[in-house]
N, C-alpha and C positions, 0 to 999 in steps of 0.2 A: 504494500500500500504506500502510495506517495502522497504527501500532503504539500500543498502549495499555498502560501499566503499571497493574496492578490490585492493590490491597491486598485479597488474598483473605480475610484475617481478618474484615474489616469487612463485606464484601459476599458472604459465602458463599452464601446462597440465590440471589442474582442471578448470581454467577459460575458456580455449578453449573448453573443453568438455561440460561444463555447458551452454555455449552460442552457441553451434553448430558451432564453428569456427575451421576450419582445422588448425592443429598445424603448418604445414609448412607455411600457409598464415600468421598466427600470428607471426611466427619467422621472416618472410620477412618484415612485417609491423613494428615490434618492434626493428629490428636490429639497425637502426640509433640511437634510444634512448638509447639502452643498451650500444652501443659503446661510447656514449657521457657521460655515467655514470648517466644519468637522470633516475628517476623512472617513471614507468607507472602505473597509477591508472585507474580503471574503476568503474562506478556506475552501480550496478545491481538492477533492480527493480523487485519486486516479488508481484504478486497479492495474498495476503494471504488467502482470503476467496472467491475464485471464485464461481460464481453461475453456470457456465457451468459444465456439468457432462459428463464424458466419460464412457467407459466400458472396462473391460478386460475379454476376453472369452478364453476358452480352444480351441486350434486348433484341438485336437484329444484326444483320451484316452491315448496316449503315453506321459508319464510324461517328456520325453526328448524333445518333440516338443515345440518350442517357442510359447507363448500365442499370441493371436491377441489383440493388444492394439489400441484402438481408443480414443485418449486423448480428442478430441472434443474441443480443445482450442477455446476460444472466441465465442462459439456458442450462449451464452446468451448475448444480446446486452449491458447489464449493465457492463459486464466485460471489454469490449473495452472502454466504456466511462470512467470508473474509471481509467483504465490504461493510457489513453490519458490525462485525467485531472491530473493524478499524475505527 
């Protein structure tokens, strides 16, 4: 398990995108803190060596078609246990 302390004031677009947070929701939530001059920090947890396996498949023979991505997150029970214990 990897823990990362993130200054969310500085990296708002990156932080929001990485954690699937809509930017306008983050702006609304963080507005009182930013107006007060306080910093906002987040802790990001990353499961470094997951046992779950997903797959990426071609949608078609057209190279411009987006691939089919099945991340299959937490499909192996050990991954969720390690993540929760972390």
